[in-house]
C-alpha positions as CSV (number, residue, x, y, z in Angstrom):
1,M,34.4,-13.6,15.4
2,G,31.3,-12.0,16.7
3,V,28.1,-11.2,15.0
4,K,28.4,-8.0,13.1
5,K,26.0,-5.3,14.2
6,G,25.0,-2.4,12.0
7,K,23.5,0.8,13.0
8,K,20.1,0.5,14.4
9,R,17.6,2.1,12.0
10,E,15.7,5.0,13.8
11,K,12.0,5.2,13.1
12,K,10.8,8.5,11.7
13,V,8.1,10.3,13.6
14,V,5.7,11.7,11.2
15,Q,2.3,13.3,11.9
16,S,0.9,13.0,8.4
17,G,2.0,11.0,5.4
18,V,0.8,9.3,2.2
19,A,-0.7,5.8,1.9
20,H,0.0,4.4,-1.6
21,I,-2.3,1.6,-2.5
22,Q,-1.3,-0.4,-5.7
23,A,-4.1,-2.8,-6.5
24,S,-3.4,-5.1,-9.3
25,F,-5.4,-8.2,-10.3
26,N,-2.9,-10.4,-8.5
27,N,-1.9,-8.6,-5.4
28,T,-2.4,-5.4,-3.4
29,I,0.7,-3.5,-2.1
30,V,0.3,-0.8,0.6
31,T,3.2,1.6,1.1
32,V,3.3,4.3,3.7
33,T,5.5,7.2,3.0
34,D,6.1,10.7,4.4
35,L,5.0,13.8,2.5
36,E,8.4,13.9,0.7
37,G,7.9,10.2,-0.5
38,Q,10.5,8.6,1.8
39,V,9.2,5.1,2.5
40,L,8.4,4.4,6.1
41,L,6.9,0.9,5.7
42,W,5.1,-1.4,3.3
43,T,3.1,-4.6,3.3
44,S,1.1,-6.6,0.7
45,G,-1.2,-9.5,0.5
46,G,1.8,-11.8,-0.1
47,T,3.7,-10.7,3.0
48,L,0.7,-11.6,5.2
49,G,0.7,-15.3,4.0
50,F,-1.9,-15.3,1.3
51,K,-0.8,-17.3,-1.7
52,G,-2.0,-17.6,-5.3
53,S,-5.2,-15.9,-6.4
54,R,-6.2,-15.2,-2.8
55,K,-3.6,-12.3,-2.8
56,G,-5.8,-10.4,-5.2
57,T,-9.0,-10.5,-3.1
58,P,-10.5,-7.5,-1.3
59,F,-10.0,-9.4,2.0
60,A,-6.2,-9.7,1.5
61,A,-6.1,-6.0,0.6
62,Q,-8.1,-5.2,3.7
63,Q,-5.7,-7.1,6.0
64,A,-2.6,-5.6,4.3
65,A,-4.0,-2.0,4.6
66,L,-5.0,-2.6,8.2
67,R,-1.5,-3.9,9.1
68,A,0.3,-1.0,7.3
69,A,-2.0,1.7,8.9
70,T,-1.7,0.3,12.4
71,L,2.1,0.1,12.1
72,A,2.2,3.6,10.8
73,R,0.1,4.8,13.7
74,E,2.1,2.9,16.4
75,Q,5.8,3.2,15.2
76,C,5.6,6.5,13.2
77,N,2.9,8.2,15.3
78,M,0.9,9.0,12.1
79,R,-2.4,10.7,12.7
80,S,-3.7,11.6,9.1
81,C,-2.8,10.6,5.6
82,E,-3.6,11.2,2.0
83,V,-4.5,7.9,0.1
84,W,-3.2,7.5,-3.5
85,V,-4.8,4.7,-5.2
86,K,-3.3,3.1,-8.3
87,G,-4.4,0.1,-10.5
88,P,-7.6,-1.8,-11.5
89,G,-7.6,-4.4,-8.8
90,S,-10.6,-5.5,-6.6
91,G,-8.9,-4.3,-3.3
92,R,-9.1,-0.6,-3.9
93,E,-12.3,0.2,-1.8
94,S,-11.6,-2.3,1.1
95,A,-8.0,-1.0,1.4
96,I,-9.2,2.5,1.8
97,R,-11.8,1.5,4.3
98,A,-9.2,-0.4,6.3
99,V,-6.9,2.6,6.6
100,H,-9.8,4.6,8.0
101,T,-10.8,1.7,10.4
102,A,-7.2,1.7,11.8
103,G,-7.8,5.2,13.2
104,I,-6.0,7.3,10.7
105,D,-7.8,10.4,9.4
106,I,-8.0,10.5,5.6
107,R,-7.6,13.9,4.1
108,I,-7.6,13.2,0.3
109,I,-8.3,10.2,-1.8
110,R,-6.5,10.5,-5.1
111,D,-6.5,8.1,-8.1
112,V,-3.1,8.0,-9.7
113,T,-3.7,5.2,-12.1
114,P,-1.6,5.7,-15.2
115,I,-3.8,6.2,-18.3
116,P,-2.0,5.8,-21.8
117,H,-2.9,8.5,-24.3
118,N,-2.7,5.9,-27.0
119,G,0.9,5.0,-26.1
120,C,2.2,1.5,-26.8
121,R,0.8,-0.8,-29.4
122,P,-1.2,-3.5,-27.6
123,P,-0.3,-7.1,-27.9
124,K,-2.0,-9.3,-30.7
125,R,-5.3,-10.9,-29.7
126,R,-5.2,-14.2,-27.9
127,R,-6.3,-17.3,-29.9
128,V,-7.5,-20.0,-27.5
């Protein structure tokens, strides 16, 4: 009874891709995909060891974006990317700066935050 070995996953080599930055109030998730949307790698404030309210800080977002961008540059040979930012969090700007600092050229910065056109009824007001 030996250790079961699966197929080794081969890393895609992509010259350009998309960095999706989802910045909520509690955390910032950075996902790097190719141009078709296939996920290459992802990281977040929580995976880097930040806990609690520190996950939602701009510093945690900066560290997550820096890690994702350097991994994309080293493993996937990525040179340029588009940045799609979603959400109202405080880590939006610092994450974009970190992607640029990691040595990846940013071609487009696009805000893809979903905006309701008076969709769902909001929850009733909090009484504290």
